[in-house]
BARO-176905 format. One line per 3 residues: number of its first residue (from 0); their letters; for each residue x, y, z of C-alpha. Coordinates in nm, 4 decimals. Example, Ala and Ser with C-alpha at 12.3 -4.5 7.8 and 13.67 -1.06 7.14 Angstrom:
residues 2
0 = as = 1.2300/-0.4500/0.7800 ~ 1.3670/-0.1060/0.7140
END
This chain:
residues 333
0 = mhs = 10.2549/7.5481/9.6307 ~ 10.1058/7.7142/9.3142 ~ 10.3302/7.9402/9.1331
3 = fek = 10.1040/8.2308/9.1700 ~ 10.0977/8.1834/9.5463 ~ 10.4873/8.1839/9.5371
6 = ksr = 10.5084/8.5015/9.3473 ~ 10.2304/8.6575/9.5696 ~ 10.4428/8.5884/9.8778
9 = lhi = 10.7472/8.7254/9.6838 ~ 10.5830/9.0703/9.5951 ~ 10.4993/9.1106/9.9683
12 = alc = 10.8377/9.0275/10.0610 ~ 10.9815/9.2755/9.8016 ~ 10.7432/9.5460/9.9250
15 = als = 10.8594/9.5099/10.2908 ~ 11.2153/9.5156/10.2043 ~ 11.1988/9.8206/9.9796
18 = lla = 11.1186/9.9960/10.2868 ~ 11.4118/9.8343/10.5126 ~ 11.6591/9.8884/10.2200
21 = aca = 11.7654/10.2125/10.3291 ~ 11.8501/10.0579/10.6857 ~ 12.0345/9.7552/10.5491
24 = sdp = 12.4279/9.7631/10.6331 ~ 12.5204/9.5875/10.3239 ~ 12.8165/9.7239/10.1134
27 = igs = 12.6252/9.7710/9.7783 ~ 12.5904/10.1510/9.7887 ~ 12.5620/10.3468/10.1285
30 = eap = 12.3089/10.5644/10.2856 ~ 12.2142/10.8757/10.0787 ~ 11.9408/11.1326/10.1092
33 = qpv = 11.6017/10.9877/10.0039 ~ 11.3673/11.1858/9.7892 ~ 11.0423/11.3134/9.9698
36 = gep = 10.7325/11.4790/9.8103 ~ 10.6222/11.7869/10.0139 ~ 10.2631/11.8766/9.9011
39 = sqe = 10.2735/12.2442/9.9610 ~ 10.2473/12.5726/9.7411 ~ 10.5978/12.6366/9.8396
42 = taa = 10.7175/12.3154/9.6559 ~ 10.4802/12.3462/9.3543 ~ 10.6691/12.3690/9.0423
45 = tgr = 10.6399/12.7238/8.8804 ~ 10.5328/12.7443/8.5416 ~ 10.3865/12.3961/8.5320
48 = lrv = 10.0552/12.2424/8.5646 ~ 9.9087/11.8991/8.5302 ~ 9.5564/11.8978/8.3651
51 = kfk = 9.3157/11.6236/8.3136 ~ 9.0753/11.6539/7.9996 ~ 8.7292/11.5285/8.0117
54 = qge = 8.6359/11.2254/7.8139 ~ 8.6147/11.3345/7.4473 ~ 8.7738/11.6544/7.5150
57 = vpe = 9.1433/11.5530/7.4647 ~ 9.3136/11.7931/7.2041 ~ 9.3061/11.6170/6.8809
60 = rii = 9.6539/11.8021/6.7621 ~ 9.9026/12.0351/6.9356 ~ 10.0842/12.2451/6.6927
63 = etr = 10.3534/12.4942/6.7577 ~ 10.3113/12.8312/6.5617 ~ 10.4695/13.1631/6.5708
66 = sgl = 10.1692/13.3016/6.7813 ~ 10.1589/12.9974/7.0127 ~ 10.0272/12.6531/7.0579
69 = qtg = 9.7164/12.5685/6.8550 ~ 9.4828/12.2751/6.9561 ~ 9.1717/12.3156/6.7457
72 = sep = 8.9702/12.4100/7.0563 ~ 8.8997/12.7858/7.0485 ~ 8.8301/12.8128/7.4279
75 = ldr = 9.1501/12.6208/7.5125 ~ 9.3418/12.8119/7.2643 ~ 9.2546/13.1333/7.4053
78 = aia = 9.3280/13.0301/7.7722 ~ 9.6755/12.8955/7.6817 ~ 9.7464/13.2071/7.4772
81 = alg = 9.6594/13.4115/7.7943 ~ 9.8909/13.2069/8.0098 ~ 10.1883/13.2098/7.7736
84 = vtr = 10.1693/12.8244/7.7484 ~ 10.4824/12.7219/7.5663 ~ 10.4438/12.3307/7.5765
87 = mqr = 10.2079/12.0648/7.6411 ~ 10.2644/11.6829/7.6189 ~ 10.1008/11.3755/7.7634
90 = vfp = 10.2112/11.2763/8.1065 ~ 10.1954/10.9206/8.0262 ~ 10.3387/10.9051/7.6650
93 = pag = 10.1755/10.6428/7.4180 ~ 10.2644/10.3080/7.5646 ~ 10.2804/10.0739/7.2683
96 = rfe = 10.1264/9.7430/7.3385 ~ 9.9862/9.8901/7.6838 ~ 9.8148/10.1852/7.5152
99 = art = 9.4690/10.0325/7.5229 ~ 9.4729/9.9701/7.9007 ~ 9.6354/10.2983/7.9496
102 = rra = 9.3215/10.4591/7.7623 ~ 9.0623/10.2391/7.9467 ~ 9.2301/10.3854/8.2716
105 = gld = 9.1729/10.7455/8.1224 ~ 9.5576/10.8115/8.1612 ~ 9.5820/10.9360/7.8099
108 = rwy = 9.3739/11.2389/7.9273 ~ 9.6341/11.3665/8.1470 ~ 9.8653/11.6458/8.0187
111 = dvw = 10.1574/11.8466/8.1418 ~ 10.1196/12.2215/8.0696 ~ 10.4185/12.4461/8.0746
114 = fds = 10.3344/12.8429/8.0918 ~ 10.4848/13.1607/8.1971 ~ 10.6826/13.1024/8.5111
117 = lrs = 10.6137/13.4582/8.6308 ~ 10.2292/13.4059/8.6509 ~ 10.0874/13.2594/8.9768
120 = vtr = 10.0301/12.8966/8.9856 ~ 9.7243/12.9416/9.1806 ~ 9.5902/13.1858/8.9440
123 = atl = 9.6724/12.9584/8.6375 ~ 9.5074/12.6761/8.7999 ~ 9.1754/12.8664/8.8442
126 = dls = 9.1890/12.9930/8.4907 ~ 9.2232/12.6294/8.3421 ~ 8.9751/12.4941/8.5787
129 = rle = 8.7074/12.7000/8.4317 ~ 8.7244/12.5639/8.1012 ~ 8.4495/12.3194/8.0082
132 = gie = 8.6508/12.0572/7.8625 ~ 8.8949/12.0261/8.1929 ~ 8.8052/11.7805/8.4569
135 = cve = 9.0687/11.8683/8.6821 ~ 9.3844/12.0878/8.7432 ~ 9.6640/12.0081/8.9712
138 = pvy = 10.0049/12.1536/9.0560 ~ 10.3272/11.9691/8.9975 ~ 10.5052/11.9186/9.3202
141 = air = 10.8703/11.9240/9.3382 ~ 11.0701/11.6276/9.4899 ~ 11.3810/11.7153/9.7084
144 = cig = 11.6379/11.5161/9.8804 ~ 11.6516/11.5986/10.2660 ~ 11.8596/11.4709/10.5489
147 = per = 12.2242/11.4290/10.5812 ~ 12.4517/11.3761/10.2948 ~ 12.5575/11.0319/10.4174
150 = ava = 12.4501/10.8223/10.7367 ~ 12.7289/10.6864/10.9247 ~ 12.6722/10.3300/11.0466
153 = apl = 12.8502/10.1597/11.3601 ~ 13.1396/9.9463/11.2551 ~ 13.0464/9.5600/11.2193
156 = paa = 13.2722/9.2583/11.2333 ~ 13.4477/9.1618/10.9237 ~ 13.2299/8.9740/10.6725
159 = trt = 13.3573/8.5998/10.6428 ~ 13.2057/8.3111/10.4743 ~ 13.0067/8.0796/10.7223
162 = asl = 12.9135/7.7249/10.6514 ~ 12.5945/7.7563/10.8583 ~ 12.4659/8.0201/10.6486
165 = pfd = 12.2307/7.9362/10.3424 ~ 12.4646/8.0956/10.0832 ~ 12.8602/8.1543/10.0476
168 = dpg = 12.8376/8.5178/9.9980 ~ 13.0829/8.6731/10.2379 ~ 12.8599/8.9826/10.3337
171 = lak = 12.5755/8.7855/10.4296 ~ 12.6976/8.7399/10.7656 ~ 12.6746/9.1405/10.8280
174 = qwh = 12.3016/9.1254/10.6792 ~ 12.1459/9.1056/11.0312 ~ 11.7967/9.2310/10.9273
177 = ysn = 11.7815/8.8948/10.7241 ~ 11.8365/8.6743/11.0170 ~ 11.9316/8.8147/11.3722
180 = dgs = 12.0837/8.5824/11.6240 ~ 12.1841/8.8547/11.8422 ~ 12.5626/8.8098/11.8331
183 = mpd = 12.6762/9.1271/11.6900 ~ 12.7104/9.4356/11.9134 ~ 12.3642/9.5952/12.0331
186 = ava = 12.1814/9.3362/11.8345 ~ 11.8534/9.1997/11.9595 ~ 11.7813/8.8388/11.8673
189 = gad = 11.4929/8.7955/11.6360 ~ 11.4683/9.1451/11.5169 ~ 11.4957/9.0671/11.1516
192 = inl = 11.2473/8.9615/10.8556 ~ 11.2998/8.5791/10.8997 ~ 11.4325/8.5423/10.5497
195 = fra = 11.6186/8.2178/10.6150 ~ 11.2880/8.0481/10.6451 ~ 11.1414/8.2426/10.3390
198 = wev = 11.4222/8.1115/10.1271 ~ 11.3105/7.7668/10.2184 ~ 10.9900/7.8695/10.0067
201 = tag = 11.1669/8.0390/9.7337 ~ 11.4672/8.2760/9.6794 ~ 11.3186/8.4653/9.3770
204 = snd = 11.2310/8.3782/9.0292 ~ 11.3533/8.5653/8.7080 ~ 11.0002/8.5787/8.5697
207 = vvv = 10.9570/8.8654/8.8187 ~ 11.0672/9.2101/8.7222 ~ 11.0809/9.4775/9.0144
210 = avv = 11.1119/9.8432/8.9104 ~ 11.3195/10.0308/9.1526 ~ 11.1886/10.3963/9.1629
213 = dgg = 11.5006/10.5553/9.3434 ~ 11.8508/10.6836/9.2041 ~ 11.9847/10.5145/8.9021
216 = idy = 12.1321/10.1551/8.9568 ~ 12.4769/10.0511/8.8855 ~ 12.3770/9.7757/8.6346
219 = ahe = 12.7783/9.6888/8.5911 ~ 12.8000/9.6272/8.9683 ~ 12.9638/9.2756/9.0172
222 = dlv = 12.6900/9.1772/9.2461 ~ 12.4102/9.2796/9.0276 ~ 12.5423/9.2379/8.6537
225 = gnv = 12.3183/9.0121/8.4901 ~ 12.0166/9.0856/8.7321 ~ 11.9506/9.4381/8.6017
228 = gnw = 11.7703/9.4928/8.2741 ~ 11.4949/9.4369/8.0158 ~ 11.5842/9.1201/7.8264
231 = ael = 11.3674/9.2075/7.5022 ~ 11.5756/9.5485/7.4795 ~ 11.9072/9.3899/7.5838
234 = yge = 11.8943/9.1203/7.3231 ~ 11.6883/9.3328/7.0757 ~ 11.7723/9.5757/6.8094
237 = egv = 11.9188/9.9031/6.8545 ~ 11.6878/10.2048/6.7959 ~ 11.3704/9.9948/6.8097
240 = ddd = 11.0971/9.9611/7.0770 ~ 11.1609/9.5777/7.0946 ~ 10.9119/9.5165/7.3769
243 = gng = 10.6666/9.7528/7.2521 ~ 10.6239/9.9491/7.5762 ~ 10.6721/10.3020/7.3851
246 = yvd = 11.0289/10.3324/7.5153 ~ 11.3145/10.2747/7.2832 ~ 11.6186/10.0874/7.4118
249 = diy = 11.5262/10.0924/7.7860 ~ 11.7725/9.8192/7.8481 ~ 11.8261/9.8947/8.1944
252 = gwn = 11.5164/10.0983/8.2564 ~ 11.4415/10.4624/8.2182 ~ 11.5706/10.8087/8.3503
255 = fiy = 11.2472/10.9992/8.4405 ~ 11.4646/11.3286/8.5057 ~ 11.3205/11.5498/8.2353
258 = ssa = 11.5441/11.8166/8.0925 ~ 11.5583/12.0531/7.7691 ~ 11.7799/11.7956/7.6243
261 = ypm = 11.5491/11.5014/7.7234 ~ 11.1917/11.6339/7.7459 ~ 11.0683/11.2798/7.8027
264 = gsn = 11.3467/11.1623/7.9910 ~ 11.5948/10.9133/7.8488 ~ 11.7503/10.5716/7.8739
267 = rit = 12.0695/10.6914/8.0086 ~ 12.0887/10.5622/8.3586 ~ 12.3221/10.7315/8.5954
270 = pve = 12.4292/10.5214/8.8903 ~ 12.3674/10.6575/9.2361 ~ 12.4745/10.4862/9.5604
273 = hgt = 12.1258/10.4665/9.7102 ~ 11.9539/10.3378/9.4026 ~ 12.2171/10.0628/9.3805
276 = hva = 12.1823/9.9833/9.7423 ~ 11.8169/9.9275/9.7359 ~ 11.8650/9.7042/9.3970
279 = gti = 12.1069/9.4968/9.5866 ~ 11.8857/9.4451/9.8935 ~ 11.6458/9.3017/9.6280
282 = aae = 11.8262/9.1208/9.3808 ~ 12.2077/9.0767/9.4398 ~ 12.3073/8.7582/9.3155
285 = ngn = 12.3059/8.4896/9.5830 ~ 12.5707/8.1940/9.6064 ~ 12.8335/8.3657/9.3876
288 = gig = 13.0919/8.3874/9.6705 ~ 13.1135/8.7661/9.6507 ~ 12.9368/9.0768/9.8105
291 = vcg = 12.5932/9.0236/9.9818 ~ 12.2607/8.8440/9.9219 ~ 11.9492/8.9809/9.7695
294 = vag = 11.6120/8.9112/9.9333 ~ 11.5018/8.7518/9.5967 ~ 11.8529/8.6900/9.4457
297 = grg = 11.7898/8.3345/9.3570 ~ 12.0083/8.0267/9.3967 ~ 12.2907/8.1167/9.1486
300 = ghs = 12.2985/8.1312/8.7794 ~ 12.0652/8.4545/8.7595 ~ 11.7760/8.2654/8.8969
303 = gvr = 11.6448/8.5593/9.1076 ~ 11.4408/8.8423/9.0193 ~ 11.5318/9.0997/8.7672
306 = vis = 11.5310/9.4624/8.8303 ~ 11.4775/9.7781/8.6185 ~ 11.5882/10.1195/8.7141
309 = cqm = 11.3259/10.3949/8.7289 ~ 11.5817/10.6820/8.7999 ~ 11.4320/10.9701/8.9831
312 = fte = 11.7293/11.1541/9.1240 ~ 12.0948/11.1783/9.0912 ~ 12.3651/11.2763/9.3412
315 = nrn = 12.2853/11.6394/9.2287 ~ 12.0005/11.7459/9.4628 ~ 11.8494/11.9782/9.2033
318 = dng = 11.7814/11.6580/8.9808 ~ 11.4360/11.5120/9.0441 ~ 11.2087/11.2930/8.8030
321 = dei = 10.8476/11.2256/8.7624 ~ 10.7535/10.9700/9.0149 ~ 10.4080/10.9018/8.8660
324 = val = 10.5129/10.8295/8.5267 ~ 10.7803/10.6073/8.6686 ~ 10.5315/10.3842/8.8568
327 = kyg = 10.3065/10.3381/8.5368 ~ 10.6239/10.2391/8.3641 ~ 10.7085/9.9834/8.6399
330 = ada = 10.3492/9.8664/8.6201 ~ 10.3583/9.7965/8.2487 ~ 10.6894/9.6209/8.2859
END
């Protein structure tokens, strides 16, 4: 089989398993609330809009002055002054070696606009939409975690090493969703993803990078260490964008939760149980005699896929990141 076909099958499997990850009963992390976007005016972020400029109408400069922001466009300057705009920045930051294709896709024309939070989002949207150089204006919706703090799974038999299993990881015996023989309580034989057969084709390749858009990954976890990270930055020079993607020192990925201290996010990944759980389902090291198996965790020696963390939330429900930017970052990776 050609390597392209193998990778295509692997990508399909990983997409499916990302959906199943929250249901897996492996011990790498445990169930936690998942972020859910609710597109309604009630969840639109106050004082913030997302604007797309028409081709050739992107501000050449954005200068902060005592009287407000200046862009060089008189109509735009009047509008943002009336709205009390305090900040404007590209949604998708300059992408280094990926900047050319970013511009071809028109992603450089998207800007976030922060304005007086006392003003109506609907009114601000109408005011900006009337400007000649604006193609579209959208609210920025908040993402919040819903559901119980923690799901309680039914007790399962103790994990043991079984010679008949493909790998010696003790938790594999509990990962019924990989291969279900019906021997566990309430189990239905065949209700699985038939992973053991898939492993006969491939168990993963470290040429493949999977972006986990979720809570932060515990990159030091004993069953993930060595499988999380951006090699160019990990072995590169501190303070330098070694891989040329526009992000400096994104060794384990990027934290897309913006704050006043980190208006463009940061490389500080905060481990979260759910994000670690998802990463483990994808890339836990296979055949190391500890923990569980990853769908694409390789055949030992860190031969499986690598994951990078696109952090969207922490254990604090008030923290939420920008999933659109995270997806673009993952695509570039």
